[in-house]
C-alpha positions as CSV (number, residue, x, y, z in Angstrom):
1,M,-68.4,-29.4,74.7
2,A,-66.9,-25.8,75.5
3,A,-67.8,-26.0,79.3
4,K,-66.3,-29.6,79.7
5,T,-62.8,-30.0,80.9
6,L,-60.9,-31.9,78.2
7,T,-57.8,-34.0,78.2
8,I,-55.6,-33.0,75.3
9,A,-52.3,-34.7,74.2
10,L,-49.8,-32.5,72.2
11,L,-47.9,-35.3,70.3
12,L,-44.7,-34.6,68.6
13,D,-41.0,-36.3,67.7
14,S,-38.5,-34.0,69.3
15,R,-35.0,-33.9,70.8
16,N,-34.1,-30.3,70.6
17,Y,-35.2,-26.7,71.0
18,G,-36.9,-25.1,68.0
19,G,-40.0,-23.3,66.7
20,I,-42.4,-26.3,67.1
21,E,-41.1,-27.0,70.7
22,T,-41.6,-23.2,71.6
23,H,-45.2,-23.5,69.9
24,V,-46.2,-26.7,71.9
25,V,-45.0,-25.1,75.1
26,N,-47.0,-22.0,74.7
27,L,-50.1,-24.1,73.7
28,A,-49.6,-26.5,76.7
29,R,-49.5,-23.5,79.2
30,G,-52.3,-21.8,77.4
31,L,-54.7,-24.8,77.5
32,H,-53.8,-25.4,81.1
33,K,-54.7,-21.8,82.1
34,S,-57.9,-22.3,80.3
35,G,-58.7,-25.1,82.8
36,H,-57.9,-28.3,80.6
37,N,-55.7,-31.1,81.2
38,V,-52.7,-31.3,79.0
39,Q,-50.1,-34.0,78.1
40,I,-47.0,-33.6,76.0
41,I,-46.3,-36.8,74.3
42,L,-42.9,-37.5,72.7
43,L,-42.9,-40.3,70.2
44,N,-39.3,-41.3,71.1
45,N,-37.2,-40.9,74.1
46,Y,-33.9,-39.1,73.1
47,G,-32.8,-38.6,76.6
48,K,-33.3,-35.4,78.7
49,H,-35.4,-33.1,76.7
50,P,-33.8,-29.3,76.7
51,V,-37.3,-27.7,76.6
52,F,-39.9,-30.0,77.9
53,E,-38.0,-30.8,81.1
54,S,-36.7,-27.2,81.7
55,D,-39.5,-26.5,84.3
56,K,-41.6,-28.1,87.0
57,F,-44.9,-27.8,85.2
58,L,-43.6,-29.1,81.8
59,R,-42.0,-32.1,83.4
60,S,-45.3,-33.0,85.1
61,I,-47.1,-33.2,81.7
62,L,-44.3,-34.9,79.9
63,V,-44.7,-38.5,78.5
64,K,-41.9,-40.3,76.7
65,L,-42.6,-43.3,74.4
66,D,-40.3,-45.9,73.0
67,G,-40.9,-45.1,69.3
68,N,-43.1,-48.1,68.6
69,P,-46.6,-47.0,67.3
70,A,-48.3,-49.8,69.4
71,T,-47.3,-48.1,72.6
72,L,-48.8,-44.9,71.5
73,Y,-51.9,-46.8,70.4
74,K,-52.1,-48.4,73.9
75,L,-51.8,-45.1,75.5
76,I,-54.4,-43.1,73.4
77,K,-57.0,-46.0,73.2
78,Y,-57.0,-46.8,77.0
79,S,-56.6,-43.4,78.5
80,A,-58.8,-40.5,79.3
81,I,-57.4,-38.5,76.4
82,N,-60.2,-36.7,74.5
83,L,-58.3,-35.2,71.6
84,V,-54.7,-35.8,70.2
85,H,-53.0,-32.5,68.5
86,T,-50.1,-33.5,66.4
87,H,-47.2,-31.2,65.5
88,G,-44.6,-32.0,62.8
89,Y,-44.7,-34.3,59.8
90,K,-43.6,-37.6,61.7
91,A,-46.1,-37.1,64.6
92,G,-48.7,-36.0,62.1
93,I,-48.6,-39.3,60.1
94,I,-48.3,-41.7,63.0
95,G,-50.7,-39.7,65.1
96,R,-53.5,-39.7,62.6
97,L,-53.2,-43.4,61.6
98,T,-53.1,-44.5,65.3
99,G,-55.9,-42.0,66.2
100,K,-58.1,-43.6,63.4
101,L,-57.5,-47.1,64.8
102,A,-57.8,-46.1,68.4
103,N,-61.1,-44.2,67.3
104,K,-59.8,-40.9,68.9
105,T,-60.3,-37.3,67.7
106,V,-57.1,-36.0,66.3
107,V,-56.2,-32.5,65.1
108,S,-53.0,-31.7,63.2
109,T,-50.9,-28.4,62.9
110,F,-48.7,-27.9,59.9
111,H,-45.7,-25.6,60.9
112,S,-43.5,-25.6,57.9
113,G,-43.6,-25.3,54.1
114,E,-39.8,-25.9,53.6
115,K,-38.8,-28.6,51.0
116,G,-35.8,-30.0,52.7
117,S,-34.1,-33.2,51.8
118,I,-35.4,-36.0,49.8
119,K,-36.3,-38.0,52.9
120,I,-37.9,-34.9,54.5
121,R,-39.9,-34.3,51.1
122,L,-41.1,-38.0,51.3
123,Y,-42.4,-37.4,54.9
124,R,-44.0,-34.2,53.9
125,W,-45.7,-36.0,51.0
126,L,-47.1,-38.7,53.4
127,D,-48.0,-36.1,55.8
128,R,-50.2,-34.2,53.1
129,M,-51.5,-37.5,51.8
130,T,-52.8,-38.5,55.3
131,A,-53.9,-35.0,56.4
132,H,-57.6,-35.7,55.3
133,Y,-58.0,-38.1,58.2
134,S,-58.1,-35.1,60.6
135,P,-58.9,-31.4,60.8
136,C,-55.8,-29.5,60.2
137,I,-54.5,-26.1,61.2
138,C,-51.7,-24.3,59.2
139,V,-49.6,-21.4,61.0
140,S,-49.6,-19.3,57.8
141,K,-51.7,-18.9,54.6
142,Q,-48.5,-19.7,52.7
143,I,-48.0,-23.1,54.4
144,K,-51.8,-24.0,53.5
145,K,-51.2,-23.0,50.0
146,S,-48.0,-25.0,49.5
147,A,-49.4,-28.0,51.2
148,N,-52.7,-27.7,49.4
149,L,-54.7,-28.4,52.3
150,T,-58.2,-27.7,53.5
151,A,-57.3,-26.0,56.9
152,E,-57.8,-23.4,59.4
153,V,-54.9,-20.8,59.3
154,I,-54.1,-19.9,63.0
155,E,-50.9,-18.2,63.2
156,N,-48.0,-18.9,65.6
157,F,-48.4,-17.1,69.1
158,V,-46.4,-16.5,72.3
159,E,-46.8,-16.0,75.8
160,L,-46.2,-12.4,77.1
161,P,-43.1,-12.0,79.0
162,E,-43.6,-11.7,82.9
163,K,-41.4,-8.9,83.0
164,K,-42.8,-5.4,82.0
165,L,-41.3,-4.0,78.6
166,T,-38.1,-2.1,79.4
167,E,-35.6,-0.2,77.4
168,T,-32.8,-2.4,76.1
169,T,-30.0,0.1,76.5
170,L,-27.3,-2.4,76.9
171,A,-28.4,-4.3,73.8
172,S,-26.0,-4.1,70.7
173,Q,-26.0,-7.3,68.9
174,I,-27.7,-7.7,65.5
175,A,-28.9,-11.3,65.7
176,F,-29.9,-14.3,63.6
177,V,-31.8,-16.7,65.6
178,G,-32.7,-20.2,63.9
179,R,-31.6,-23.4,62.2
180,L,-28.4,-23.0,60.0
181,S,-29.9,-24.3,56.9
182,Y,-30.2,-22.9,53.2
183,E,-33.9,-22.0,53.5
184,K,-33.4,-19.8,56.7
185,G,-30.4,-17.9,54.9
186,P,-27.6,-17.7,57.5
187,D,-25.3,-17.2,54.6
188,L,-27.3,-14.1,53.6
189,F,-26.8,-12.8,57.1
190,L,-23.2,-13.2,56.9
191,R,-23.2,-11.2,53.6
192,L,-24.9,-8.3,55.6
193,A,-22.4,-8.5,58.4
194,K,-19.3,-8.4,56.0
195,Q,-20.6,-5.3,54.6
196,L,-21.2,-3.6,57.9
197,P,-18.1,-4.0,59.8
198,Q,-18.7,-1.2,62.2
199,Y,-21.7,-3.3,63.8
200,Q,-21.7,-6.6,66.0
201,F,-23.6,-9.5,64.7
202,S,-24.4,-12.7,66.5
203,I,-25.6,-16.0,65.1
204,Y,-27.8,-18.2,67.6
205,G,-28.3,-21.8,66.3
206,N,-27.0,-25.0,64.7
207,G,-27.6,-26.9,61.6
208,P,-26.2,-28.4,58.3
209,M,-24.5,-25.2,57.2
210,L,-22.7,-24.8,60.6
211,K,-19.2,-25.6,59.0
212,E,-19.8,-23.4,56.0
213,I,-21.0,-20.5,58.2
214,S,-18.0,-21.0,60.7
215,M,-15.4,-20.7,58.0
216,A,-17.1,-17.7,56.2
217,A,-17.8,-15.7,59.6
218,T,-16.0,-12.3,59.6
219,N,-14.4,-10.8,62.8
220,N,-17.5,-8.9,63.8
221,V,-19.6,-12.2,63.9
222,M,-20.1,-14.2,67.1
223,L,-21.3,-17.8,66.6
224,M,-23.2,-18.2,69.8
225,G,-24.3,-22.1,68.9
226,H,-27.3,-24.0,69.8
227,V,-28.9,-22.6,73.1
228,N,-31.6,-24.3,74.9
229,S,-33.5,-21.1,75.6
230,M,-33.2,-17.7,74.2
231,Q,-34.6,-16.2,77.6
232,Q,-31.3,-14.9,79.0
233,H,-30.1,-13.8,75.7
234,W,-33.0,-11.4,74.2
235,C,-31.8,-8.5,76.4
236,K,-28.5,-8.3,74.4
237,I,-30.1,-8.2,71.0
238,N,-30.9,-4.7,69.6
239,L,-32.2,-5.8,66.1
240,L,-33.5,-9.3,65.0
241,C,-32.7,-10.2,61.2
242,I,-34.8,-12.7,59.5
243,T,-32.9,-13.6,56.1
244,S,-34.9,-16.6,55.1
245,R,-35.5,-17.7,51.6
246,E,-38.5,-19.7,52.6
247,E,-40.6,-19.1,55.7
248,G,-44.0,-19.6,57.2
249,L,-44.6,-17.4,60.3
250,P,-41.4,-17.6,62.4
251,L,-41.9,-17.7,66.1
252,V,-38.7,-16.0,66.6
253,A,-40.2,-13.0,65.1
254,L,-43.0,-13.0,67.7
255,E,-40.5,-13.6,70.5
256,A,-38.3,-10.6,69.6
257,L,-41.4,-8.3,69.0
258,V,-43.1,-9.2,72.0
259,R,-39.9,-8.1,73.9
260,G,-39.9,-4.8,72.1
261,I,-37.0,-5.7,69.8
262,P,-37.6,-4.5,66.1
263,V,-37.4,-7.0,63.4
264,I,-35.9,-6.6,59.8
265,S,-37.1,-9.3,57.6
266,Y,-37.3,-10.1,53.9
267,D,-41.2,-9.8,53.0
268,I,-41.8,-13.8,52.5
269,G,-44.2,-16.1,53.9
270,G,-46.4,-14.8,56.8
271,I,-44.0,-12.2,57.9
272,S,-46.1,-9.3,56.9
273,A,-48.6,-10.3,59.5
274,V,-46.4,-9.3,62.3
275,V,-43.6,-7.0,61.0
276,I,-45.3,-3.8,60.1
277,N,-43.0,-1.6,58.0
278,N,-41.4,1.3,59.7
279,I,-43.9,0.8,62.7
280,N,-42.2,-2.2,64.5
281,G,-39.5,-3.0,62.3
282,W,-38.9,-3.1,58.4
283,L,-40.0,-5.3,55.6
284,I,-37.6,-5.8,52.8
285,P,-38.5,-6.9,49.1
286,P,-37.2,-10.6,49.0
287,L,-33.3,-10.8,48.6
288,N,-32.9,-7.1,48.3
289,E,-29.6,-6.9,50.2
290,V,-29.0,-3.3,49.7
291,A,-32.5,-2.2,51.3
292,F,-31.8,-4.7,54.1
293,I,-28.3,-3.0,54.7
294,D,-30.2,0.4,54.8
295,A,-32.6,-0.9,57.3
296,V,-29.9,-2.2,59.6
297,K,-28.2,1.2,59.6
298,Q,-31.5,2.9,60.3
299,G,-32.3,0.5,63.2
300,Q,-29.0,1.4,64.6
301,M,-29.3,5.1,64.4
302,L,-32.9,5.4,66.1
303,S,-32.9,7.8,68.8
304,S,-34.0,6.8,72.2
305,E,-37.5,8.2,71.8
306,Q,-37.9,6.5,68.2
307,R,-36.7,3.1,69.6
308,K,-39.1,3.5,72.6
309,K,-42.2,4.0,70.2
310,M,-41.0,1.1,67.9
311,S,-40.8,-1.1,71.0
312,W,-44.1,-0.2,72.3
313,S,-45.8,-0.8,68.8
314,A,-44.1,-4.3,68.6
315,Y,-45.3,-5.3,71.9
316,Q,-48.8,-4.1,71.5
317,H,-49.4,-5.7,68.1
318,I,-48.2,-9.1,69.3
319,K,-50.2,-8.9,72.6
320,N,-53.4,-8.0,70.7
321,N,-53.0,-10.3,67.8
322,F,-50.4,-13.1,68.5
323,S,-50.7,-13.9,72.3
324,S,-52.0,-17.0,73.9
325,H,-55.1,-14.8,75.0
326,A,-55.7,-14.0,71.4
327,I,-55.0,-17.4,69.7
328,I,-56.0,-20.2,72.2
329,P,-59.8,-19.4,71.7
330,Q,-59.1,-20.0,68.0
331,I,-57.5,-23.4,68.4
332,F,-60.2,-24.4,70.8
333,K,-62.8,-23.7,68.2
334,V,-61.0,-26.3,65.7
335,Y,-61.0,-28.8,68.9
336,R,-64.8,-28.3,69.3
337,K,-65.6,-28.7,65.8
338,A,-63.5,-31.9,65.6
339,L,-65.0,-33.4,68.7
340,I,-68.5,-33.0,67.4
341,G,-67.6,-34.1,63.9
342,G,-68.6,-30.8,62.4
343,S,-67.5,-29.7,58.9
344,H,-64.0,-28.1,59.1
345,E,-64.0,-26.6,55.6
346,H,-64.6,-23.1,54.5
């Protein structure tokens, strides 16, 4: 199976920019570079997609459906697709059931362990209940444990930036990048900003807590709103803060580290796999605000030499352990097992 060129469909339900979308883009590019045919299939057409229509390659492999499972069934049943890889709970449920009916191999990735609203919890329950229909991948041990799945743990990964690592001398922002929802802790980030008025803080993202965050933001906080890509913003960021109450392995941490930006994070979920304390960032005991504030001050007071050393460590760690080159072969191993019907359990 390894030598054969496969056609792999990456299935999800998406309208915005986020962690799952970034993961799918990285996976699509990695599989394409490995010599395989890739399609990104969206269950619904919500209009122009900010991520999957952002460049020529992604547009060329994008298929938008009408939300009807019968349309998906026809597409995968009567096409050359060898394997469907689902991402997110909605695509997981529909993709596995449709794949079974169409007699196609399906692999599912679980990206999140967040509880969410009652509706989301119901979807997640259905997602777990139907998970035995296909081999599963979890992006962290914590997600595997919380979902109670038999699954491979294959962490999130990023593409290496085309630009060589350079010193971000003009960077001054201490940033929060992510969904403005309770589990991500944007309110906890604001608490830090309030106690560190001497520094400039930025929040990139949108979500249910936007109004609350807007009202509580102090003068040293810039609300950048939803951005379709962080590409042009990373160069302004000096430190990335992850103040989540719940977390898997956030792609945003990998994206910052691979660009040499130190990360300060509460030690939850799979964070400790990527943030190495005092080497490429700081790991803080969960919800220890005082320690977090100390780490921000340390980060802002690094000498040029210390910063350079930390940035290089960050880049090397991601390159060696969390790049497409390191992770795609692991994902492909799951594909091979699924295609030959091998046991997926450990």
